[in-house]
LOBA-677281 format. One record per residue: residue number from 0; x, y, z of N, C-alpha, C, O, CB in turn. Coordinates in Angstrom, 3 decimals, decimal comma, padded with zeros to 6 digits. Glycine has a CB too. Example, Ala and Ser with C-alpha at 12.3 -4.5 7.8 and 13.67 -1.06 7.14 Angstrom:
# residues 2
<k=0; n_X=013,190; n_Y=-005,690; n_Z=007,800; ca_X=012,300; ca_Y=-004,500; ca_Z=007,800; c_X=013,200; c_Y=-003,300; c_Z=007,800; o_X=014,236; o_Y=-003,319; o_Z=008,465; cb_X=011,308; cb_Y=-004,473; cb_Z=009,046>
<k=1; n_X=012,850; n_Y=-002,250; n_Z=007,080; ca_X=013,670; ca_Y=-001,060; ca_Z=007,140; c_X=012,900; c_Y=000,030; c_Z=007,870; o_X=013,409; o_Y=001,138; o_Z=008,039; cb_X=014,084; cb_Y=-000,598; cb_Z=005,725>
//
This chain:
# residues 93
<k=0; n_X=014,206; n_Y=-007,218; n_Z=-022,270; ca_X=013,430; ca_Y=-007,988; ca_Z=-022,000; c_X=012,158; c_Y=-008,325; c_Z=-023,036; o_X=011,381; o_Y=-007,449; o_Z=-023,416; cb_X=013,159; cb_Y=-007,573; cb_Z=-020,868>
<k=1; n_X=012,073; n_Y=-009,616; n_Z=-023,402; ca_X=010,903; ca_Y=-009,757; ca_Z=-024,698; c_X=010,194; c_Y=-010,559; c_Z=-023,942; o_X=010,670; o_Y=-011,280; o_Z=-023,065; cb_X=011,290; cb_Y=-010,455; cb_Z=-026,333>
<k=2; n_X=009,031; n_Y=-010,476; n_Z=-024,238; ca_X=007,433; ca_Y=-010,983; ca_Z=-023,441; c_X=006,133; c_Y=-011,627; c_Z=-024,944; o_X=005,569; o_Y=-011,059; o_Z=-025,879; cb_X=006,483; cb_Y=-008,920; cb_Z=-022,392>
<k=3; n_X=006,163; n_Y=-012,677; n_Z=-024,556; ca_X=004,538; ca_Y=-013,157; ca_Z=-025,377; c_X=004,295; c_Y=-012,738; c_Z=-025,132; o_X=004,882; o_Y=-011,950; o_Z=-024,392; cb_X=003,615; cb_Y=-014,004; cb_Z=-025,510>
<k=4; n_X=002,901; n_Y=-012,688; n_Z=-025,470; ca_X=001,505; ca_Y=-012,171; ca_Z=-025,249; c_X=000,540; c_Y=-013,363; c_Z=-025,312; o_X=000,141; o_Y=-013,823; o_Z=-026,382; cb_X=001,099; cb_Y=-011,058; cb_Z=-026,350>
<k=5; n_X=000,161; n_Y=-013,873; n_Z=-024,021; ca_X=-000,766; ca_Y=-014,964; ca_Z=-023,733; c_X=-002,064; c_Y=-014,103; c_Z=-022,976; o_X=-002,076; o_Y=-012,992; o_Z=-022,446; cb_X=000,034; cb_Y=-016,241; cb_Z=-022,688>
<k=6; n_X=-003,375; n_Y=-015,352; n_Z=-023,216; ca_X=-004,539; ca_Y=-015,049; ca_Z=-023,045; c_X=-004,463; c_Y=-014,091; c_Z=-022,302; o_X=-004,964; o_Y=-013,011; o_Z=-022,616; cb_X=-005,276; cb_Y=-015,907; cb_Z=-022,687>
<k=7; n_X=-003,451; n_Y=-014,395; n_Z=-020,506; ca_X=-003,665; ca_Y=-013,667; ca_Z=-019,219; c_X=-003,242; c_Y=-012,580; c_Z=-019,117; o_X=-002,941; o_Y=-012,163; o_Z=-017,999; cb_X=-003,244; cb_Y=-014,171; cb_Z=-018,227>
<k=8; n_X=-003,074; n_Y=-011,709; n_Z=-020,362; ca_X=-002,077; ca_Y=-010,895; ca_Z=-020,701; c_X=-002,814; c_Y=-010,080; c_Z=-021,359; o_X=-002,250; o_Y=-009,115; o_Z=-021,873; cb_X=-000,961; cb_Y=-011,401; cb_Z=-021,361>
<k=9; n_X=-004,528; n_Y=-010,271; n_Z=-021,553; ca_X=-004,988; ca_Y=-009,464; ca_Z=-022,611; c_X=-006,511; c_Y=-008,562; c_Z=-021,297; o_X=-006,936; o_Y=-008,799; o_Z=-020,166; cb_X=-005,602; cb_Y=-010,786; cb_Z=-024,397>
<k=10; n_X=-006,878; n_Y=-007,225; n_Z=-022,725; ca_X=-007,153; ca_Y=-006,367; ca_Z=-021,726; c_X=-008,875; c_Y=-007,201; c_Z=-021,026; o_X=-009,528; o_Y=-006,960; o_Z=-020,012; cb_X=-007,213; cb_Y=-004,538; cb_Z=-022,531>
<k=11; n_X=-009,046; n_Y=-008,072; n_Z=-022,015; ca_X=-010,327; ca_Y=-008,379; ca_Z=-020,821; c_X=-010,298; c_Y=-009,781; c_Z=-020,181; o_X=-011,322; o_Y=-010,460; o_Z=-020,101; cb_X=-011,931; cb_Y=-008,291; cb_Z=-021,540>
<k=12; n_X=-009,061; n_Y=-010,211; n_Z=-019,714; ca_X=-009,016; ca_Y=-010,648; ca_Z=-018,612; c_X=-008,411; c_Y=-009,736; c_Z=-017,517; o_X=-008,938; o_Y=-009,569; o_Z=-016,417; cb_X=-008,453; cb_Y=-011,749; cb_Z=-018,755>
<k=13; n_X=-007,585; n_Y=-009,326; n_Z=-017,805; ca_X=-007,133; ca_Y=-007,954; ca_Z=-016,675; c_X=-007,652; c_Y=-007,257; c_Z=-016,680; o_X=-007,416; o_Y=-006,275; o_Z=-015,975; cb_X=-006,133; cb_Y=-007,211; cb_Z=-016,630>
<k=14; n_X=-008,991; n_Y=-007,372; n_Z=-017,727; ca_X=-010,058; ca_Y=-006,293; ca_Z=-017,025; c_X=-010,533; c_Y=-004,636; c_Z=-017,450; o_X=-011,536; o_Y=-003,964; o_Z=-017,211; cb_X=-009,463; cb_Y=-006,118; cb_Z=-015,667>
<k=15; n_X=-009,111; n_Y=-004,362; n_Z=-018,280; ca_X=-009,015; ca_Y=-003,074; ca_Z=-018,776; c_X=-009,545; c_Y=-002,846; c_Z=-020,024; o_X=-009,001; o_Y=-002,014; o_Z=-020,751; cb_X=-007,803; cb_Y=-002,688; cb_Z=-018,793>
<k=16; n_X=-010,770; n_Y=-003,604; n_Z=-020,486; ca_X=-011,456; ca_Y=-003,529; ca_Z=-022,071; c_X=-011,644; c_Y=-005,195; c_Z=-022,169; o_X=-011,185; o_Y=-005,942; o_Z=-021,305; cb_X=-010,201; cb_Y=-002,721; cb_Z=-023,593>
<k=17; n_X=-012,421; n_Y=-005,694; n_Z=-023,401; ca_X=-013,165; ca_Y=-006,415; ca_Z=-023,706; c_X=-012,974; c_Y=-007,344; c_Z=-024,614; o_X=-013,708; o_Y=-008,262; o_Z=-024,977; cb_X=-013,907; cb_Y=-005,895; cb_Z=-023,872>
<k=18; n_X=-011,205; n_Y=-006,806; n_Z=-025,178; ca_X=-010,679; ca_Y=-007,851; ca_Z=-026,281; c_X=-009,837; c_Y=-008,139; c_Z=-025,731; o_X=-009,320; o_Y=-007,702; o_Z=-024,704; cb_X=-010,315; cb_Y=-007,579; cb_Z=-027,629>
<k=19; n_X=-009,431; n_Y=-009,584; n_Z=-026,932; ca_X=-008,352; ca_Y=-010,620; ca_Z=-026,458; c_X=-006,369; c_Y=-009,414; c_Z=-027,106; o_X=-005,405; o_Y=-009,905; o_Z=-027,695; cb_X=-008,869; cb_Y=-012,815; cb_Z=-027,792>
<k=20; n_X=-006,460; n_Y=-008,581; n_Z=-026,850; ca_X=-005,475; ca_Y=-008,262; ca_Z=-027,290; c_X=-004,370; c_Y=-007,665; c_Z=-025,773; o_X=-004,729; o_Y=-007,730; o_Z=-024,597; cb_X=-005,947; cb_Y=-007,248; cb_Z=-028,498>
<k=21; n_X=-002,795; n_Y=-007,025; n_Z=-026,359; ca_X=-002,592; ca_Y=-006,678; ca_Z=-024,576; c_X=-002,444; c_Y=-006,135; c_Z=-023,559; o_X=-001,395; o_Y=-005,493; o_Z=-023,595; cb_X=-002,199; cb_Y=-006,807; cb_Z=-024,146>
<k=22; n_X=-002,989; n_Y=-006,037; n_Z=-022,565; ca_X=-003,614; ca_Y=-004,889; ca_Z=-021,707; c_X=-002,613; c_Y=-003,726; c_Z=-021,583; o_X=-001,419; o_Y=-003,819; o_Z=-021,299; cb_X=-004,013; cb_Y=-005,411; cb_Z=-020,194>
<k=23; n_X=-003,298; n_Y=-002,652; n_Z=-021,839; ca_X=-002,513; ca_Y=-002,173; ca_Z=-021,378; c_X=-001,465; c_Y=-001,079; c_Z=-019,841; o_X=-000,522; o_Y=-000,292; o_Z=-019,766; cb_X=-002,770; cb_Y=-002,071; cb_Z=-022,155>
<k=24; n_X=-003,072; n_Y=-002,176; n_Z=-018,366; ca_X=-002,097; ca_Y=-002,325; ca_Z=-017,536; c_X=-001,062; c_Y=-003,379; c_Z=-017,573; o_X=-000,159; o_Y=-003,474; o_Z=-016,742; cb_X=-002,616; cb_Y=-002,362; cb_Z=-016,536>
<k=25; n_X=-001,210; n_Y=-004,032; n_Z=-018,411; ca_X=000,357; ca_Y=-005,321; ca_Z=-018,323; c_X=001,625; c_Y=-004,872; c_Z=-019,033; o_X=002,737; o_Y=-005,387; o_Z=-018,911; cb_X=000,050; cb_Y=-007,010; cb_Z=-019,251>
<k=26; n_X=001,215; n_Y=-003,602; n_Z=-019,962; ca_X=002,389; ca_Y=-003,108; ca_Z=-020,842; c_X=002,839; c_Y=-002,494; c_Z=-019,509; o_X=003,897; o_Y=-003,001; o_Z=-019,135; cb_X=002,113; cb_Y=-002,016; cb_Z=-022,353>
<k=27; n_X=002,302; n_Y=-001,450; n_Z=-018,584; ca_X=002,944; ca_Y=-000,914; ca_Z=-017,920; c_X=003,635; c_Y=-002,030; c_Z=-016,787; o_X=004,779; o_Y=-002,032; o_Z=-016,331; cb_X=002,149; cb_Y=000,149; cb_Z=-017,522>
<k=28; n_X=002,818; n_Y=-002,704; n_Z=-016,595; ca_X=003,881; ca_Y=-003,840; ca_Z=-016,317; c_X=005,497; c_Y=-004,446; c_Z=-016,274; o_X=006,369; o_Y=-004,740; o_Z=-015,457; cb_X=003,541; cb_Y=-004,395; cb_Z=-016,876>
<k=29; n_X=005,279; n_Y=-004,418; n_Z=-017,576; ca_X=006,306; ca_Y=-004,919; ca_Z=-018,197; c_X=007,434; c_Y=-003,597; c_Z=-018,471; o_X=008,580; o_Y=-003,759; o_Z=-018,889; cb_X=005,722; cb_Y=-005,676; cb_Z=-019,521>
<k=30; n_X=006,969; n_Y=-002,619; n_Z=-018,218; ca_X=007,955; ca_Y=-001,126; ca_Z=-018,619; c_X=008,309; c_Y=-001,050; c_Z=-017,431; o_X=009,487; o_Y=-000,843; o_Z=-017,138; cb_X=007,272; cb_Y=000,446; cb_Z=-019,224>
<k=31; n_X=007,344; n_Y=-001,205; n_Z=-016,514; ca_X=007,996; ca_Y=-001,532; ca_Z=-015,226; c_X=009,219; c_Y=-002,007; c_Z=-014,605; o_X=010,177; o_Y=-001,287; o_Z=-014,323; cb_X=007,467; cb_Y=-002,143; cb_Z=-014,883>
<k=32; n_X=009,123; n_Y=-003,424; n_Z=-014,381; ca_X=009,685; ca_Y=-004,606; ca_Z=-014,533; c_X=011,251; c_Y=-004,090; c_Z=-016,134; o_X=011,974; o_Y=-004,974; o_Z=-016,593; cb_X=008,008; cb_Y=-005,942; cb_Z=-015,001>
<k=33; n_X=011,320; n_Y=-003,074; n_Z=-016,452; ca_X=012,435; ca_Y=-003,139; ca_Z=-017,079; c_X=012,972; c_Y=-001,607; c_Z=-016,569; o_X=013,972; o_Y=-001,021; o_Z=-016,984; cb_X=012,238; cb_Y=-003,476; cb_Z=-018,727>
<k=34; n_X=012,152; n_Y=-001,211; n_Z=-015,701; ca_X=013,216; ca_Y=000,309; ca_Z=-015,068; c_X=013,705; c_Y=-000,034; c_Z=-013,864; o_X=014,426; o_Y=000,783; o_Z=-013,290; cb_X=012,364; cb_Y=001,923; cb_Z=-014,713>
<k=35; n_X=013,421; n_Y=-001,270; n_Z=-013,261; ca_X=014,049; ca_Y=-002,008; ca_Z=-012,016; c_X=015,009; c_Y=-002,454; c_Z=-012,369; o_X=016,022; o_Y=-002,387; o_Z=-011,673; cb_X=013,410; cb_Y=-003,012; cb_Z=-011,368>
<k=36; n_X=014,987; n_Y=-003,154; n_Z=-013,774; ca_X=016,565; ca_Y=-004,250; ca_Z=-013,966; c_X=017,150; c_Y=-002,680; c_Z=-014,979; o_X=017,857; o_Y=-003,142; o_Z=-015,874; cb_X=016,322; cb_Y=-006,587; cb_Z=-015,345>
<k=37; n_X=017,106; n_Y=-001,459; n_Z=-015,089; ca_X=018,174; ca_Y=-000,626; ca_Z=-015,599; c_X=017,899; c_Y=000,418; c_Z=-014,021; o_X=018,425; o_Y=001,457; o_Z=-014,419; cb_X=017,853; cb_Y=000,182; cb_Z=-017,524>
<k=38; n_X=017,499; n_Y=000,687; n_Z=-012,804; ca_X=017,932; ca_Y=001,328; ca_Z=-012,017; c_X=019,010; c_Y=000,180; c_Z=-010,983; o_X=019,349; o_Y=000,459; o_Z=-009,833; cb_X=016,681; cb_Y=002,080; cb_Z=-011,435>
<k=39; n_X=019,277; n_Y=-000,689; n_Z=-011,475; ca_X=019,924; ca_Y=-001,687; ca_Z=-010,436; c_X=021,520; c_Y=-001,290; c_Z=-010,460; o_X=022,119; o_Y=-001,780; o_Z=-009,502; cb_X=019,654; cb_Y=-003,444; cb_Z=-010,909>
<k=40; n_X=022,461; n_Y=-000,392; n_Z=-011,478; ca_X=023,293; ca_Y=000,096; ca_Z=-011,173; c_X=023,217; c_Y=001,003; c_Z=-010,066; o_X=023,713; o_Y=001,078; o_Z=-008,942; cb_X=023,655; cb_Y=000,434; cb_Z=-012,059>
<k=41; n_X=022,353; n_Y=001,723; n_Z=-010,836; ca_X=021,666; ca_Y=003,196; ca_Z=-009,377; c_X=021,824; c_Y=003,324; c_Z=-007,903; o_X=022,058; o_Y=004,298; o_Z=-007,188; cb_X=020,034; cb_Y=003,239; cb_Z=-009,157>
<k=42; n_X=021,503; n_Y=001,230; n_Z=-007,488; ca_X=021,165; ca_Y=001,409; ca_Z=-006,041; c_X=021,874; c_Y=000,796; c_Z=-005,651; o_X=022,393; o_Y=000,184; o_Z=-006,584; cb_X=020,031; cb_Y=001,168; cb_Z=-005,476>
<k=43; n_X=022,569; n_Y=000,348; n_Z=-004,122; ca_X=023,198; ca_Y=-000,789; ca_Z=-003,846; c_X=022,259; c_Y=-002,266; c_Z=-002,792; o_X=021,037; o_Y=-002,351; o_Z=-002,913; cb_X=024,524; cb_Y=-000,098; cb_Z=-003,096>
<k=44; n_X=022,653; n_Y=-002,784; n_Z=-002,310; ca_X=021,910; ca_Y=-004,339; ca_Z=-001,745; c_X=021,123; c_Y=-003,633; c_Z=-000,215; o_X=021,536; o_Y=-002,854; o_Z=000,645; cb_X=023,534; cb_Y=-006,007; cb_Z=-001,232>
<k=45; n_X=020,441; n_Y=-004,013; n_Z=-000,323; ca_X=019,022; ca_Y=-003,138; ca_Z=000,761; c_X=018,176; c_Y=-001,924; c_Z=000,146; o_X=017,338; o_Y=-001,345; o_Z=000,836; cb_X=019,753; cb_Y=-002,254; cb_Z=002,282>
<k=46; n_X=018,419; n_Y=-001,583; n_Z=-001,113; ca_X=018,148; ca_Y=-000,469; ca_Z=-001,710; c_X=017,127; c_Y=-000,729; c_Z=-003,213; o_X=017,416; o_Y=-001,159; o_Z=-004,330; cb_X=019,612; cb_Y=000,185; cb_Z=-001,940>
<k=47; n_X=015,899; n_Y=-000,259; n_Z=-002,628; ca_X=015,005; ca_Y=-000,757; ca_Z=-003,653; c_X=015,027; c_Y=000,475; c_Z=-005,073; o_X=016,141; o_Y=000,635; o_Z=-005,572; cb_X=013,338; cb_Y=-000,952; cb_Z=-002,831>
<k=48; n_X=013,684; n_Y=001,421; n_Z=-005,780; ca_X=013,081; ca_Y=001,718; ca_Z=-006,140; c_X=011,928; c_Y=001,875; c_Z=-006,138; o_X=011,554; o_Y=000,726; o_Z=-006,372; cb_X=013,329; cb_Y=001,558; cb_Z=-006,489>
<k=49; n_X=010,567; n_Y=002,779; n_Z=-005,995; ca_X=008,870; ca_Y=003,727; ca_Z=-006,315; c_X=008,545; c_Y=004,167; c_Z=-007,234; o_X=009,151; o_Y=005,233; o_Z=-007,340; cb_X=008,507; cb_Y=004,877; cb_Z=-005,743>
<k=50; n_X=007,472; n_Y=003,916; n_Z=-008,623; ca_X=007,543; ca_Y=005,027; ca_Z=-009,428; c_X=006,689; c_Y=005,612; c_Z=-008,746; o_X=006,224; o_Y=004,962; o_Z=-007,810; cb_X=007,329; cb_Y=004,970; cb_Z=-010,832>
<k=51; n_X=006,364; n_Y=006,523; n_Z=-008,887; ca_X=006,560; ca_Y=007,448; ca_Z=-008,613; c_X=004,906; c_Y=008,597; c_Z=-010,250; o_X=003,921; o_Y=009,323; o_Z=-010,112; cb_X=008,631; cb_Y=007,429; cb_Z=-008,595>
<k=52; n_X=005,518; n_Y=008,113; n_Z=-011,195; ca_X=005,221; ca_Y=008,543; ca_Z=-012,258; c_X=005,011; c_Y=008,066; c_Z=-013,410; o_X=005,976; o_Y=008,264; o_Z=-014,147; cb_X=005,750; cb_Y=009,113; cb_Z=-012,375>
<k=53; n_X=004,059; n_Y=007,450; n_Z=-013,957; ca_X=004,170; ca_Y=007,162; ca_Z=-015,392; c_X=003,409; c_Y=007,103; c_Z=-016,629; o_X=002,675; o_Y=006,144; o_Z=-016,864; cb_X=004,485; cb_Y=006,313; cb_Z=-015,408>
<k=54; n_X=003,531; n_Y=007,978; n_Z=-017,349; ca_X=003,514; ca_Y=008,184; ca_Z=-019,232; c_X=004,114; c_Y=007,698; c_Z=-020,161; o_X=005,195; o_Y=008,034; o_Z=-020,644; cb_X=003,824; cb_Y=009,231; cb_Z=-019,732>
<k=55; n_X=003,089; n_Y=006,493; n_Z=-020,577; ca_X=002,774; ca_Y=006,163; ca_Z=-021,638; c_X=001,603; c_Y=005,580; c_Z=-022,753; o_X=000,483; o_Y=005,194; o_Z=-022,420; cb_X=003,374; cb_Y=005,772; cb_Z=-021,519>
<k=56; n_X=002,060; n_Y=005,607; n_Z=-023,961; ca_X=001,022; ca_Y=006,157; ca_Z=-024,660; c_X=001,136; c_Y=004,706; c_Z=-025,660; o_X=002,105; o_Y=004,391; o_Z=-026,350; cb_X=001,283; cb_Y=007,905; cb_Z=-025,358>
<k=57; n_X=-000,198; n_Y=003,927; n_Z=-025,498; ca_X=-000,172; ca_Y=002,689; ca_Z=-026,285; c_X=-000,532; c_Y=003,260; c_Z=-027,067; o_X=-001,113; o_Y=004,339; o_Z=-026,951; cb_X=-000,788; cb_Y=001,499; cb_Z=-026,058>
<k=58; n_X=-000,089; n_Y=002,238; n_Z=-028,848; ca_X=-000,647; ca_Y=002,580; ca_Z=-030,131; c_X=-000,747; c_Y=001,446; c_Z=-031,009; o_X=-000,941; o_Y=001,262; o_Z=-032,211; cb_X=000,112; cb_Y=003,597; cb_Z=-030,774>
<k=59; n_X=-000,586; n_Y=000,893; n_Z=-030,189; ca_X=-000,904; ca_Y=-000,984; ca_Z=-031,509; c_X=-001,251; c_Y=-002,138; c_Z=-030,349; o_X=-000,721; o_Y=-002,740; o_Z=-029,415; cb_X=001,259; cb_Y=-001,909; cb_Z=-032,720>
<k=60; n_X=-002,258; n_Y=-002,045; n_Z=-030,923; ca_X=-002,802; ca_Y=-003,560; ca_Z=-030,627; c_X=-002,007; c_Y=-004,669; c_Z=-030,970; o_X=-001,812; o_Y=-004,877; o_Z=-032,168; cb_X=-004,034; cb_Y=-003,849; cb_Z=-031,327>
<k=61; n_X=-001,172; n_Y=-005,936; n_Z=-029,540; ca_X=-000,523; ca_Y=-007,166; ca_Z=-029,922; c_X=-001,300; c_Y=-008,062; c_Z=-029,735; o_X=-001,795; o_Y=-008,105; o_Z=-028,608; cb_X=000,599; cb_Y=-007,482; cb_Z=-029,344>
<k=62; n_X=-001,683; n_Y=-009,043; n_Z=-030,670; ca_X=-002,714; ca_Y=-010,300; ca_Z=-030,026; c_X=-001,493; c_Y=-011,681; c_Z=-029,571; o_X=-000,320; o_Y=-012,039; o_Z=-029,673; cb_X=-004,145; cb_Y=-011,000; cb_Z=-031,630>
<k=63; n_X=-002,972; n_Y=-012,081; n_Z=-028,970; ca_X=-001,817; ca_Y=-013,269; ca_Z=-027,850; c_X=-001,452; c_Y=-013,792; c_Z=-028,880; o_X=-002,192; o_Y=-013,684; o_Z=-029,858; cb_X=-002,412; cb_Y=-014,592; cb_Z=-026,558>
<k=64; n_X=000,392; n_Y=-014,871; n_Z=-029,050; ca_X=000,616; ca_Y=-014,810; ca_Z=-029,492; c_X=002,324; c_Y=-013,995; c_Z=-029,528; o_X=003,506; o_Y=-014,330; o_Z=-029,451; cb_X=-000,389; cb_Y=-014,782; cb_Z=-029,768>
<k=65; n_X=001,533; n_Y=-012,815; n_Z=-029,688; ca_X=002,680; ca_Y=-011,797; ca_Z=-030,144; c_X=003,656; c_Y=-011,754; c_Z=-029,508; o_X=003,637; o_Y=-012,463; o_Z=-028,501; cb_X=002,415; cb_Y=-010,558; cb_Z=-030,197>
<k=66; n_X=004,992; n_Y=-010,898; n_Z=-029,785; ca_X=005,942; ca_Y=-010,582; ca_Z=-029,287; c_X=006,237; c_Y=-009,255; c_Z=-028,691; o_X=006,690; o_Y=-008,416; o_Z=-029,469; cb_X=006,598; cb_Y=-010,875; cb_Z=-030,007>
<k=67; n_X=006,068; n_Y=-008,925; n_Z=-027,492; ca_X=006,739; ca_Y=-007,477; ca_Z=-027,161; c_X=008,506; c_Y=-007,248; c_Z=-026,873; o_X=008,901; o_Y=-008,208; o_Z=-026,210; cb_X=005,967; cb_Y=-007,006; cb_Z=-025,728>
<k=68; n_X=009,252; n_Y=-006,607; n_Z=-027,074; ca_X=010,218; ca_Y=-006,053; ca_Z=-026,360; c_X=010,663; c_Y=-004,920; c_Z=-026,228; o_X=011,007; o_Y=-004,039; o_Z=-027,017; cb_X=010,956; cb_Y=-006,462; cb_Z=-026,519>
<k=69; n_X=010,626; n_Y=-005,023; n_Z=-025,108; ca_X=010,556; ca_Y=-003,826; ca_Z=-024,199; c_X=012,145; c_Y=-003,754; c_Z=-023,230; o_X=012,775; o_Y=-004,689; o_Z=-022,735; cb_X=009,020; cb_Y=-004,066; cb_Z=-023,096>
<k=70; n_X=012,548; n_Y=-001,740; n_Z=-023,211; ca_X=013,749; ca_Y=-001,126; ca_Z=-022,805; c_X=013,818; c_Y=-000,747; c_Z=-022,061; o_X=013,030; o_Y=-001,415; o_Z=-021,393; cb_X=014,216; cb_Y=-000,477; cb_Z=-023,217>
<k=71; n_X=014,332; n_Y=000,194; n_Z=-021,228; ca_X=014,195; ca_Y=001,018; ca_Z=-020,146; c_X=015,653; c_Y=001,468; c_Z=-020,652; o_X=016,509; o_Y=000,654; o_Z=-020,998; cb_X=013,856; cb_Y=000,364; cb_Z=-018,521>
<k=72; n_X=015,893; n_Y=003,320; n_Z=-020,655; ca_X=017,379; ca_Y=003,898; ca_Z=-020,728; c_X=016,801; c_Y=004,798; c_Z=-019,094; o_X=015,662; o_Y=005,071; o_Z=-018,715; cb_X=017,948; cb_Y=005,130; cb_Z=-022,626>
<k=73; n_X=018,037; n_Y=005,029; n_Z=-018,507; ca_X=017,831; ca_Y=006,504; ca_Z=-017,422; c_X=018,441; c_Y=007,243; c_Z=-018,610; o_X=019,216; o_Y=007,086; o_Z=-019,554; cb_X=018,872; cb_Y=006,700; cb_Z=-015,550>
<k=74; n_X=017,315; n_Y=008,514; n_Z=-017,778; ca_X=018,227; ca_Y=009,736; ca_Z=-018,241; c_X=018,366; c_Y=010,640; c_Z=-017,336; o_X=017,791; o_Y=010,774; o_Z=-016,256; cb_X=017,782; cb_Y=010,459; cb_Z=-019,376>
<k=75; n_X=019,577; n_Y=011,569; n_Z=-018,100; ca_X=020,339; ca_Y=012,156; ca_Z=-016,768; c_X=019,063; c_Y=012,644; c_Z=-016,013; o_X=017,895; o_Y=012,797; o_Z=-016,369; cb_X=021,583; cb_Y=013,550; cb_Z=-017,073>
<k=76; n_X=019,884; n_Y=012,877; n_Z=-014,557; ca_X=019,077; ca_Y=013,342; ca_Z=-013,325; c_X=019,076; c_Y=014,349; c_Z=-012,880; o_X=020,151; o_Y=014,846; o_Z=-013,217; cb_X=019,221; cb_Y=012,853; cb_Z=-012,394>
<k=77; n_X=018,353; n_Y=015,274; n_Z=-012,096; ca_X=018,422; ca_Y=016,515; ca_Z=-012,247; c_X=018,575; c_Y=016,462; c_Z=-010,638; o_X=019,073; o_Y=017,403; o_Z=-010,021; cb_X=017,219; cb_Y=017,326; cb_Z=-013,090>
<k=78; n_X=018,093; n_Y=015,249; n_Z=-009,986; ca_X=018,405; ca_Y=015,145; ca_Z=-008,295; c_X=018,907; c_Y=013,724; c_Z=-008,320; o_X=018,822; o_Y=012,890; o_Z=-009,221; cb_X=016,910; cb_Y=015,355; cb_Z=-007,092>
<k=79; n_X=019,635; n_Y=013,612; n_Z=-006,711; ca_X=020,223; ca_Y=012,393; ca_Z=-006,063; c_X=019,242; c_Y=011,416; c_Z=-006,379; o_X=019,259; o_Y=010,478; o_Z=-007,176; cb_X=020,493; cb_Y=012,491; cb_Z=-004,493>
<k=80; n_X=017,999; n_Y=012,023; n_Z=-005,230; ca_X=016,962; ca_Y=010,818; ca_Z=-005,633; c_X=016,059; c_Y=010,477; c_Z=-006,806; o_X=015,531; o_Y=009,403; o_Z=-006,517; cb_X=016,117; cb_Y=010,815; cb_Z=-004,801>
<k=81; n_X=015,798; n_Y=010,732; n_Z=-007,541; ca_X=014,557; ca_Y=011,267; ca_Z=-008,909; c_X=016,250; c_Y=010,106; c_Z=-009,639; o_X=017,474; o_Y=010,240; o_Z=-009,632; cb_X=014,089; cb_Y=014,077; cb_Z=-009,602>
<k=82; n_X=015,347; n_Y=009,180; n_Z=-010,099; ca_X=015,199; ca_Y=008,390; ca_Z=-011,337; c_X=014,555; c_Y=008,549; c_Z=-012,662; o_X=013,455; o_Y=008,002; o_Z=-012,744; cb_X=014,738; cb_Y=007,505; cb_Z=-011,014>
<k=83; n_X=014,922; n_Y=009,087; n_Z=-013,582; ca_X=013,481; ca_Y=008,730; ca_Z=-014,572; c_X=014,503; c_Y=007,694; c_Z=-016,106; o_X=015,718; o_Y=007,551; o_Z=-016,242; cb_X=012,389; cb_Y=010,964; cb_Z=-015,388>
<k=84; n_X=013,411; n_Y=007,210; n_Z=-016,935; ca_X=013,833; ca_Y=006,269; ca_Z=-017,504; c_X=012,853; c_Y=006,246; c_Z=-018,682; o_X=011,639; o_Y=006,244; o_Z=-018,481; cb_X=013,964; cb_Y=005,132; cb_Z=-016,648>
<k=85; n_X=013,573; n_Y=006,221; n_Z=-020,353; ca_X=013,197; ca_Y=006,205; ca_Z=-020,646; c_X=012,071; c_Y=005,096; c_Z=-021,300; o_X=012,356; o_Y=005,220; o_Z=-022,492; cb_X=013,776; cb_Y=006,745; cb_Z=-020,690>
<k=86; n_X=011,194; n_Y=004,297; n_Z=-021,265; ca_X=010,791; ca_Y=003,966; ca_Z=-021,973; c_X=010,273; c_Y=003,170; c_Z=-023,865; o_X=009,918; o_Y=003,814; o_Z=-024,852; cb_X=010,808; cb_Y=004,438; cb_Z=-021,439>
<k=87; n_X=010,377; n_Y=002,201; n_Z=-023,782; ca_X=009,924; ca_Y=001,349; ca_Z=-025,162; c_X=009,237; c_Y=000,160; c_Z=-025,353; o_X=009,661; o_Y=-000,942; o_Z=-025,006; cb_X=010,900; cb_Y=001,004; cb_Z=-025,815>
<k=88; n_X=008,253; n_Y=000,360; n_Z=-025,864; ca_X=008,293; ca_Y=-000,964; ca_Z=-025,804; c_X=007,989; c_Y=-001,875; c_Z=-027,622; o_X=006,799; o_Y=-002,124; o_Z=-027,817; cb_X=007,047; cb_Y=-001,254; cb_Z=-024,532>
<k=89; n_X=008,391; n_Y=-002,053; n_Z=-028,101; ca_X=007,696; ca_Y=-002,466; ca_Z=-029,864; c_X=006,970; c_Y=-003,775; c_Z=-030,151; o_X=007,513; o_Y=-004,837; o_Z=-029,846; cb_X=008,970; cb_Y=-002,623; cb_Z=-031,066>
<k=90; n_X=006,214; n_Y=-003,759; n_Z=-030,510; ca_X=005,588; ca_Y=-004,590; ca_Z=-031,357; c_X=006,397; c_Y=-005,174; c_Z=-032,597; o_X=006,831; o_Y=-004,597; o_Z=-033,595; cb_X=004,483; cb_Y=-003,895; cb_Z=-031,771>
<k=91; n_X=006,481; n_Y=-007,075; n_Z=-032,043; ca_X=007,431; ca_Y=-007,493; ca_Z=-032,930; c_X=007,359; c_Y=-007,561; c_Z=-034,218; o_X=008,406; o_Y=-007,647; o_Z=-034,860; cb_X=007,731; cb_Y=-008,443; cb_Z=-032,682>
<k=92; n_X=006,154; n_Y=-007,540; n_Z=-034,845; ca_X=005,349; ca_Y=-007,477; ca_Z=-035,761; c_X=005,035; c_Y=-006,176; c_Z=-037,187; o_X=004,131; o_Y=-006,360; o_Z=-038,002; cb_X=004,421; cb_Y=-007,642; cb_Z=-034,912>
//
């Protein structure tokens, strides 16, 4: 999934800071959206998933107009009821 950072995605607008760069909460939402897409092959009609844990290192500020490529890859599961994903967001710069 590819996203372009807009003014609405910034820390200043989201309320997680006061700078006009990609907000960590928005980044997490994009990562979660990627996991929903990646979980689709593991669910049947009428089923869904819910997130219960998120571990994120947000290591680069992306300015408005910047592009971020987001992906999620399922990892081997230890239970039938739990899906774990390796997620990644890469700044286009």
